[in-house]
N, C-alpha and C positions, 0 to 999 in steps of 0.2 A: 399420934399422927405418923410416927415412923412405922408403926405396926401396919397401918393400911396404906402406906405410901406406894408400894409396888403395885398393888391392885388399882389404885387411883391413876398412877402413871400409865399403867398397861392399858387401861380402857379408854383413855381420853383422847389424846389429840394427835395432830400430826400437822407437818407444814410442808407444803411444797406444791402447790396446785396450780390451778389453771384459771382461765379467765371467767369464771363465774358460773351461774346457774342457766346460762342462755344456750346450752349445748356444748360449752367447752369444759364444764366440770366434768372430771374424770368419772365415767360411769362405773358404778359399783363402789364408789368411795364410801366409807363408813358414815353412819349416822351422826355420831358425836361431833365430827367435823363440820357438818352441815349446821348443826345448832350453834356453832361458834362462828358462823360466817365463813368457813373454810380458812380462818385466820391461824393456821396450825403448823407452819413450816418449821417452827423451832421446837414444838412440843410433841412431835410424832413419836408414837411407840406402837408396837404390835402391828396389826394389819393396816392401820392408818399409814404407816411408813412406807408401804408398797405404793400408795397413791399420792403421798404428799412430800416426804422426804425419807429416802431409804436409810440414811444415817441413823435415824431414829430406831431401827430394829435392835441396836445395841444398847439403848438407854435403859431398859428394864430387863433384868435377868428372869425370864419367864417363858412358858409355852402358851400361846394363845390360838385357839381355833374359833372361827367366826362365820356366821351366815348372815346375809342382809338382803333387803328389798328396797328398791327405789323406784318412784314414779314421777315423771315430768308431766304436769297437767296439760301444757299446751301442745304438746306433741304426742300425748298418750303413750309415751315410751316407758315400759316397765323393764327393770333389770333385776336379775337374781345373782348373788355373789356368794361364793364360798372360799375359804382359804385359811392358812395357818402361818404362824411365824414362831420360830424356835430360837430363842437366845439363851437357853439354858443348858442344852446338850453340850456345846462348845463354848467355853468362855471367851475364846478368841475371835470366833466368827458366828454371827447370827445369820439366819437364812429364812426366806419365806416364799410362799407361793399362793397366788390367787386366781380364780377363774370367774369371769362374768358372763352371763348369758343375757343377750338383748332380745326381748321379745318384739314382735312387729310394732313399730311406731310410725307416726307421720314423719316425712322428710320435710323440714322447713323450707320454704321458697317453692314448693311445688304443690299443685292443688290436690293430687291423689297419690303422691309418691309414698313409698314405705321404706323402712330401714330396719334391719335386725342383724344379729351376728353374735361373735363370740371374741372374748378378750382374755389372753393368758398373761400373767405376770410372774416374773421370777426375780428375787432380790437377794442381796447379801450385804452385810456391813461388818465393820470392825472398829476398834477403837481403843483408847488408853484412858484409864481412870486413875486420877490422882486423888489425894485427900480433899483438895479444894476444887480442882479443875479436871474436866474430862473433855477429850476430843474425839470425834467420831466421823467416819466417812463411810458412805454406802453407794451402791448402785442398783438400778432396776433395768431389767430388759423386758419388754412387753410386745407381744404379738397380737394382731387383730385381723379378723375376717369379717368384713362387713358387707352384707348384701344390700344393694341399692336398686330399687325397682326402675331407676332411671337409667341404668346401664346393664349390659348383659353379664359382664363378669364381676365378681365381688372384689372389693378393695381388700388387698392383703399386704401387710407391711410389719416389719420389725422396727422398734425404736428403743431409745435408752435415756434414762435419767440418771444424774449424778447429784448427790447431796452431801453437805457438811454440817456438823452441828458441834456447838460447844456448850458445856453446862459448867456453871460456877456455883459450888456450894449447895447444889440442889434448889436454889432459889431463882437464878437467872439463866436463861437459855437463849442462845442465838442459833439461827438456821439460815443456810442459803442453798439454792437449788437451780440447777439448769435442766430444763425439761425438754424431752423430744429433741435430742441433739441432732438427729439426722435431718438434713434439709429437706423440706417438702418438695416433691417432684411435680405436683399439679395442684389444681384447685381443690380436689377431693382430699388430698393429703393435708393441705393447709386447714381444711375444715375439721378433719378427723384428728389430726395430731399437730396443732400449731405449737411452734417453738416458744418457750418462755423462759425467763430468768427472773429470779426474786429472792427475797429474804424476809426474816421476821425476828421478832423477840418476844419472849414470853417471861412473865414473872409468877413465881408460885410462892404463896404465902399461906401456911397452914392449909385451910380448906378452900382457899381462893386461887383462881388462875386468871390472869388478865393477859391478852395477847394482841399483837398488831402485825400485819404483813403488808407487803407490796409486791406485785409480780407485774412484769412487762410482757405483754403479748407482742411477739415479734413478727407475726405472719398474717393475722386476720385483716389488718389495715395495711395501707402503704407505709406507714410509720409506726413505731412501737407506742403502744397505749398502756397505761397503768391500770391495775386493778388493786383498789385499797380495801383492806378488810380488817375488822377487829372483832374481838369477842371476849366474853368473860363467863366463868363457870364457878359456881359455888357448890361445895359438897356438904349436904346437911347430914349430920349424924354419921358421916362415913358411908352412907348408903344410897342417898338420893342426890344426884348431880342435876342442877338446874343450869341451863346455858341460854345465852342470848348473843346475838351478833349483828353485824352490819357490814354491807359490802357495796362499794361504789365501782362499777365497771365502766370505765372510760372507753373501752372498745365498743361496747354495745350501748353505751349511755344509759344505763339502767342502775337502779339502786334497790337494795334488798334489805329487809330485816329478817332475822332468823331466830328461832326458838327451839329449844330441846329440853328433854327430861329423860331421866333414867332411873334405874334401880340396880343395886348390887347386893346379891345374896350369896355369901361365902365365895365360891368359885364361879359364879354365873353372873353376868350383867345383861340387862335389856335396855335399849335406847330407842327413842323416837325423836325426830326433828322435821321442822318445816321451814321452808324459806318463802317469804311473801315478797312479790314485786310490788314496790310502792307505786308504780305507774299503772300496771295491769295485773289485777289480782288473780286472773285465770292463769297466769304464768308461774305459778308456785311449783315447788318440788317437795315431795315428801320422801323421808328415809326412815328405815327402822332396821334394827339388827340385834343379835344376841350373841354373846361371847362366852367362852369357856376358858378358864385359866388353870394352869398348872396341872394339866391332865397327865 
């Protein structure tokens, strides 16, 4: 298990995210997180850290390059993402960068509205590793330019996330995140970058991961609403991860079950995941991605 632990930790998880699959899930977020119901605030490593908990970039000492594709069925929104995280070159500081291109998709709430754009993420993290306890802190700055057919000028804005993570004996992890720290200036900003605070816990036992999260959406409704999520993953023979998850979004009053599968061959992993809306099956979301390790 120790021999494959870095690869397993690098390709899996992350925790920090958003109000769910209804448009608040961060576009471009990696496929393994979707398979776990996005219950990954405490287990984030590699590229997933840029989207869920930036402190996770320092969890695994490795270099990871990744490409991914996501499709939201009800809006026909497609997203392509590329990025890399390096926590190996400098033992004191891990850094990452990601780019997401949003193809034309339907704008919810309008009969013929369209939405497209670009999102850039920059992150860094540092931490202290002891024999039994590790403490990590990280931050992400992200810029987006979103074109909306309902207005003449595109929406442009910077925002920031902060994350903390604690790991105990490689078995138990805790994570906490504050997302989109800049207060939204208008309705478009509230929709594109709603503020959120949350946390999670994960347990690693041999080839099994079990995780649970909660995040409070501070802006979508007049009062904060929680998003509850949980997930589990089992690594068969160190090469085939199987993932399941569940999410209940009290902001949108929707529930989801999620599924995912992957394959790891030496320094390459491939993953695919799907989120199914229990109330409206046509609102599903699909994600897939490929990762390269230790280049």
